[in-house]
N, C-alpha and C positions, 0 to 999 in steps of 0.2 A: 716508734713506740706510740701506741694508741692512747691518747689522754682523754680526760673527761670531755664530753661533747662541748665544742665551742662553735658557734656559727661563724661563717665567713664574714658576715656583716660586722660582727663585733670587732674583727681585726682589720677590716678593709681600710678604714680611715687611717689607722696607725701604719698599716703596711704601705699604703700609697705614699704617705709622708716619708717613710724610711727609704723607699725606693727612689724618691725624688731627691732627697737630701744626701744620701750616702751611696746609693748604687750598689749596696751589698746587704747581705742579711745581717740581722742583729739577734743577739741572744734574748730570749724572754722565757716565760713559763712554758710557752708553746713556741718552739723555735720557728723563726721565719726563714723561708728559702725563696730564692729568686730564679733558680735555674730551670725549674720544671716548665713554667709558662711565661717567663720574662716579666712577671710581676711578683712582688713579695706576698707570700701567703703562709699561713701556719703549716708546718710539716704534716700535721694530721689531716689536712685537706688535700694533700698531694695524692693523686690516684696512681701515680707511677711508683715503682719500687725505688725507694730513696734512702740514702745513707748520708748523714752529716757527721763530719769529723771536726772537732774543735781543736784550737791551739793547745788547750789543756790536755787533751787526749794524746796529741802528738808528743808533747813533753813527757807525759806519763809513759808512753811506749818507748820513748827515746829513739824514734826513727831517725835515720841518717839521711834519707832521701824520700822522694815521693813514691818510688817503687816499693820501699819497705812499708809505707802506709797502705798502699793499695793492695798489697799481698794479703793483708788481714781481712779485706772486705768481701762481702758476698759476690758471687758471680765472676770472680777474677782468676784467671790462669796467667802465670808469669813464666816466661822463658828468657833467661839472661846468660850472656856469654861471659860468665865469671862473676866477680864480686862488685864492690862499690865502683860506680863510674863506668862500668862496661855496658855495652848496648843491651837493651832489654825490650822485649815485645810483650804487650798486654792484650790478652784475649778475653773480652767480656761476653759472658754467656755464649761462648763458642764463636763469636764473630771475629773477623780478622783484626789485627792490631791497628790497621789504618781506619777501621770503622768507628773509632772512638774520637769524639770531638773534645779537644782540650782547650778550655778557656782560661784566661788569666784576667780576673776581674771582669768577666763577661765578654772579653775580646778574644777571638780565635788566635791560638798560638801558631806561628808560621812553622811549616814542616819542610825544611829544605831537603833535597835529595830525591831519589827516584821512587822510593817505596811508599812515601806518604805516611810513614810511621812517625808519631811524635817522639821527640827526644826528651824523656822525663828528667834527665840530668840537668837540663837547662833551667829548672825551677828550684833554686836553693831552698832547703827545708826551713831555714831560719826565717825566711820571708813569709811563710805560709801562716795565715791567721785562721783559716777555715777552709774546708773542702766540702763541696756539695756534689754528690755522686748519684746520677740518675741512670738506672739500668733500663734498657729497652730503647726503641727508636725515638728520635726527637728531631728528625729531618723536617717535620711539619712546623717546627718552631725555629730551628737553626739552619736548615738547609743541608748541604752535603756534609759527610764525615760523621753523621750522628746515627748510623745504623745500629751500632751496639749499645751506645750510651753516651753520656756527657759527663765530663769531669770539669767542674768550675773551681779553680784555685783562687781564693780570695786573699789578697795581701793587705787589705785595709783594716784598720782597727780604730774604733771611735773613742777608745779610752786613753787618757793621758798616762803614759808610762815610758820608762826607759830601762834598758837592760843590757848587760854584757855577758857573754858565755865563752868559756874556753874548755876544751876537752882533748883527750888522747885515747888511743886504743891500739888494737892489734895491727900488725903489718905497718907500723909507724904511722898510724892514722892520727891526724890532728885537726882541730877545728877551732875557729874563732869567729865570733859574730857580735854585733851590737845593733841596737835600734833605739830610736827616739820618736815618740808620738806626743805632740804637745800643741795645745792651743796657745799661740803667741799673743793673740788678742781675742776678744769675744767673737770675732767673725772670721778669724784666720787660723788655720791649723796647718802645721808643718810635720812631715814625716821624713826621717832619714834612717836608712838601714844599710848594713854591709855585712859580708860574710866571706870566710875563706875556709876551704877544706882541702886536705891533702892526704894521700896515702901512697906508700911505695907499692902496695898490692902484693901479688904473689904470681907464680907461674900458672896461668889458667889452663894451659895444655901441657902437662908434664910428660905426656907420652908422645909428643910431637917428633916427627922425623927430621925437622929442620932446626939447625943449630941456632939460627937467629931468633927462634921462638922460645928458646930455653932460658928465658929471663923473667924478671918480675914485670907485671903489667899494672903500672900505677895510674893514678889519676889525681888531678888537682883542679880547683876552680876558685874563682873569686867573683864577687858580685857587689854592685852598689845600686841602691834604690833611693830616690828622693821625690817628694811630692808636696804640693801645697794646695789647700782647698780654701775657698773664700766665699762667704755669704754676702752677696752684694746688697740684698734687701730681703724683705719677707718672702718674696716669690722667686728670686733668681740666686743661683749659686754656680760656681765654676771650679774647675780643678786643672792642674797640669802635673804630669808625672814623667819622670825619666828613669830608665833602667838599663844598666850595663852588665854584661856577663862575659866572662872569658874562662875557657877550660882547656886543659891538655890531657890526653890519655894515651896510654900505650896499649896495643892489642897485638894479636898474633897474625902474621901475614899469611900463613898457610902455604908458603912458597919460599924458595931459597933467598930471593931478593925482592920480596913484595913490600907493599906499604904496611907500616906497623906503628905509625904515630898519627895523632889527630889533634888539631887545634881548632877551637870554636870561638868566634867573636860575635856578640849579639848586642845591638843597641835598639831600644824600643822607647817610643815617646807617645803618650796619650794626653789628650786634652778634651774637655767637654763643658757644656753648659746644661744646667737643669732648671726647670720651671715647675712650680707647684702652686696650684690655686684650687682650694677646696677639694673636690673629688677628682680633679684632673691633674696629671703630671706628665711632663715631657722631658726628654733628654736627647742631646745631640753629642755624639762622641766621634772623634777622629783619632786614628792611631797610625803610626809608622813603625815598621820593624825591619831591621837590617841584619842579615845573618851572613857570615862567611865561615865556611867549613873547609879546612885544609886537611888532606890526607897525604902522607909522604913517607919515604924510606928514611929511617932514622940516621943511617950512615951518610945520606946525601944532604939532609937538611930540608927545610920547608920549601926552599926555592930551587931545589934540584929538578932535573928534567922529568923525573918519575913522579912528580907530585900531581895532585888533582885539587880542584877548587870548585865548590858549589857556592855561588854568590847570589843570594836571594834578597829581594825586597818585597814586602807585603804592606799594602795600604788598606785600611778599613774605614768605612763611614757607617755609623749606625744612628738612625733616628727612631726612637721608641716613644710610644704614647700609652698611657694607662688611665682608665676611667672606671670609677666605682659605679656599678649599675645594679640596682636592686640589692639582693644578697649575694653579690658576686663582683667579678672584675672582668674587664675587657682590655686587651692589649693589642696594639697594631703598630706596624712600623716598616721601615725600609732598611735593607743592608746592601752595601756595595763593597766589593773586595777586588783588588787587583794584585796579581802575583807576577813577578818577573824573576827569572832564573837564568843565570849564565853558568854553564858547566864546562870546565876545562880539564883536560887530562891527556895522557899518552895511551893510545890504543895498544892492544896486545900485538907485539911484533913490529910496531911502527917506530920511526925515528924522530918524528916531530909531534908536538901536541896539537890537538884539535879543540874547537870550541863550539858548543851548541847553545843557542839562545832561545828562550821560551817566554811567552807572555800570555796571560789569560785574565779576562774580566768576568765577574759574575755579579748580577744584581738580583736581589730577592725582596719579596714583599710578603708579610705574614699577618695573620689575624688569629689571636687566641682568646678564649673566653672560658669562664667558669661561673657556675650559678648553683646556689644551694636552695633546694626546695624541700623544706622540712628535713626529713632524714635521708634524702636523696641528693647527691652531688653529681652534677653533669659538667663535662668539659669537652672542648673540641678545639682543633687547630687546623688551619689551611695555610698553604704557602705555595708561591710560585717563584721559580728561579729561571733567570735568563742567562745562560752560559755562552760565552763567546764561541766555544767549540761544539757544544751539543744542543744549542737552542734552548727552548723552554722545557721546564720539567716541573710537574706539580706533585705535591705530597699532602697528605692529610692524616689526621688521627682523631679518634673519639674515645671517650671513656665515661663510665658511670660507676658510682659508688653508692651503696645502700647500707645504712646502719640499721639492720633489721631488728636488733634489740640493743639496748644500751651497751656500749663498749665492744660490739661485734659488728664488723663491716665486711661486705663482699664487694669486689670490684671486677669489672670486665672492661678490657680495652682492645682496640685494634689500631694499628698505625702502619703507614708506609714510609719508606726511606730510600735514599739513593746515595751512591758514591761515584763521583766522576773520576776517571783515571787521571793520574798525574800527567803532566805534559811530557815528561820523559818516558813514561810507559806508553803513551800514545804515539809519540814521534821518534822514539828511540833515543839512545845515548851512545854516541860514537866511541867515547873513551872506554866503555865497558863492552863494546861489541854487541850492544842490544839493538836489535832491529826494530824499525817502526812497525806499527800495526794500526793503520788508519781505520780498520774495521772494529777496533776495540770499542765495546759498548759500556756505558755506565752500569754499575751494579745496582740492582733494585731489590728492595726487601718488602715483605709483608709479614707482620707479626701480630699474633693473638696472645693475650695474657689474661689469665684469671687469677684473682687473689682472694684470700680470706684471712682476716686479721682479727685479733681479739685480745682482751685483757682477762685472763683466767686466774683468779687469785693474785699471787704475786708475779705471774708469768705474762709478759707482753710478747706476743708472737705474730708472725706473718708467714703464710704459705702462698707461694706463687708458682704457677705452672705456665709455660710459654712454648710457643711454636713459631719459629722465624724461618721463612723461606727466602733465600737470596738467589735471585736469577742473575745470570751473566757474571758469576763470581770470577774475579781476575786472579790468575796464577802465573807463575814464571817457571821456565825450564831452560836449561843451558847444556851445551855439549861439554862433558867433563874434560875433553882433550883440547878443543879449540876455544872454549869458554864463550862461544857465540850462542846467543839465545834471544828470547823475547817473551813478551807478555801475551796471554791469550785468555779468552773467556771459557770457564767451565759452564756447562749447561745450567746447573743449579746445585745448590746445597741446602739442606734442611737441618735446622738446629732446634732440638727439643730438649726441654729440661724442667726440673722441679727444684725449687729453692725454699728452704725453711730457715727462718731466723727466730731466735728467742732470747729474751733478756729478763733476768729476775734477780732478786736479792734474797740471801739467807744469812741472817745475822750480820756479821762484819763483811760478808763476801758478796761481790757483785759478779754475776755470771752472764756471759754472752756466748751464744752457740749458733753456728751456721752449718747446715747440712745441705749438700748439693748433689744432684745427679744430672749429667749432661750427655746427650747423644747427638753428635754433630757429624754429618756424613755428606759425601758427594752423592747426588741423586743418580748420576750416570752409572756408577758401579757399586754404590753402597759402601764405599771406602770411608773409614773414619778419618776425619780431618786431623792433621798433625798438631801436636803440642796442646791438645785439649784433654784433660783428665776426665774420665767418666764420673768418678766419685771424688768429692772433697769434703773434709770435715774440719771445722775450726772451733776451738773452745778457748775462751779467754776468761780468766778469773782475776779480779782485783780486790784488794782490801787495804785498810789502813789500821796499823797497830803501833802504838807508842810513837805516833807522828811519822812512821815509815809508810810511804805509799808503795805497795808491791803490785806488780802486774806480771802475769805469766800467760803465755799463749801456746797452745798445742795446735799444730797444723798437720793434717794428713792430706796428701795428694796422691791419687791413685795412678795406676799404670796408664801410659799414653804412648803415642808414636811421635817421633821427632820430625817426620817428613811425610810427604805424599808421593805416590808413584807418578811417573811421567814417562815420556818416550825415552828419557835418558836414565831413569831410575826404576828398577823393576820391583824392588822390595821396600817395605817400610821398616825403619829401625825402631825397635821398642825401647822405651825408657821405663825402668821399674818404678813402682810407687815408693814413697818415702814419708817419714814423719819427723818433725822437728819441734823443739821446745825452746822458747826464748824467755828469759827472766830479766825483769827490770825493777830496780829499787831506787826510790827518791827519799831524801831526808832534808827538811828545812832546818839548817843549822841555826839561822836567825830568821827574823821576819823578812829579811832581804836576801839572804844567801841560801841557795838550795844546792845540794850535792846529789849527783845521780850516778848510778852504776848499772851496767847491763851486760849480760852474757847472752850472745846470740848462738843458736845451735848448741844448747847446753850439753847435749850428749854426743857431740862431735859426729853427727851423722854424715856418712859419705854418700853423696847423691849428685845428680845432674838435672838441671832444668832445660839445658840444650845439649845435644849429643856432642861429646868430646870436650866439653868445657867444665872443668872442675869447680865446684863451689868452695868457699873459703874454709869450711870446717868451723870449729869453735872459735869465737871471737870475744874479746873483752873490751869494754868501753867505760871511761870515767870522765865526768864533766862537772862543771860548777857554773851556776848562773847567779848573777847579782842584779836584783831589781831595785831601781831607785824610786 
């Protein structure tokens, strides 16, 4: 939303202090975000297409996971193999699911497995305080994985508060969560949070030919988060956080005796020091993430011979610096990441398990800057990455914004990005009969974007048009009989689209509208990329009457294909378009107790987002939250 003109200088002193002290964005009359350029800045000065989702909005929508939140936002296509807890792929502006960088409090989330797709179920919704969503390439700021966009999930909250929540719903859904954010002294703050979710699910493939798949596909997870922050003196502060997550899910094997159960265990630890002196701030953060993902045959148990294990470790070091210069900011720093993966399993037709071990280091250096010159805002970023397998890789981006009349601004940007293949894609994975391809090249992108935004009467709106060309796009093909396959580079793909968002009030009602058109194709044969709808429309209306907060959203997703052709598949499967309506109502029984109810898919629409996987139909949810 475009607000009354505020110069970057007016916010920079506050922004640099918030970045140094908290490391995350704070609410203000003009929201501050840190994701776009790695320094805190008013959202009105961000030249990229940006959406900020607050904890209050998540509670109002009554979203049960991150996928449900992202489904509402501009530029997002979702393909999910069933309901809550089932695997989901997110395509931002037509880019691949792996092209989205997911950060948790600014730290990249580890992505175990071969595809490089993030597992959004690993972020419990109860821990999310805020989401900053940047659409378009950000590799010049963050390196690999940021071709399509960046999602920064922020779990920290600076307000003293405590709450407990309990809820239930369709398919035996239940949830319990609690959190405590408290200053125990003037200089020490403690945060503790935990959550549990469980559902028996439903049969996600009712038409399956295999008896073992004719059962409910449930999901459960539990998480615990704890952290402490301390202000040592006027200039130095530090923090330590620990996070544990465990989940179990049922899915369909697609074979008479295939794997149909998954268990995930995740432990993450972050620590850091921050320094703040006048116009200069610096922070050093170290993190360690440990993931174990088991897949196995339910009749044999987790330690049966037909199980498989992805055991991954990820280490990150980040040193960032920010300086106020003139009417703008400059940020520079170094990133180091190490990934280790051990993949164990039983190949097709083999009698004994095999193990593959991978390791990769990447070091990056970046420089970002923004400067406001009267009604013109300029920004630019450059970055260099040194990858153990691919050597050096440089990316850059530049953008300009001009407020040509009060409350109306035009923007133009250009950015490059890249995505390195996962180690398993490059070197193969024996347990899945995936051959190595040492000639596999990193994906590279070039994107133009032009934007126009304004405040016309009560309507705040933004129009963006973009063109993103991705060279060396990575795809996979396998023999349907032997299952042997491998990853290969498509010559190129071009993603073109137009996106319009608007927001306005009429009396009691608040309206939000998104209209999108996307044309994503392979350059070699002009074939439309799978799982990307050409047209999407989203309309959300909210109002408060007699203390009832009501939210309703209508979403239309147009026709799309589920797959792309290859040497083993000659035709594309078409998925029809669909429309859904969700309704959520909240009521504060007392100043501390709030009761919430939601109906998802109000009109019980029958549709699929992934071919062959049924969506849950109409669902009901009821919950209560008590705030201390």
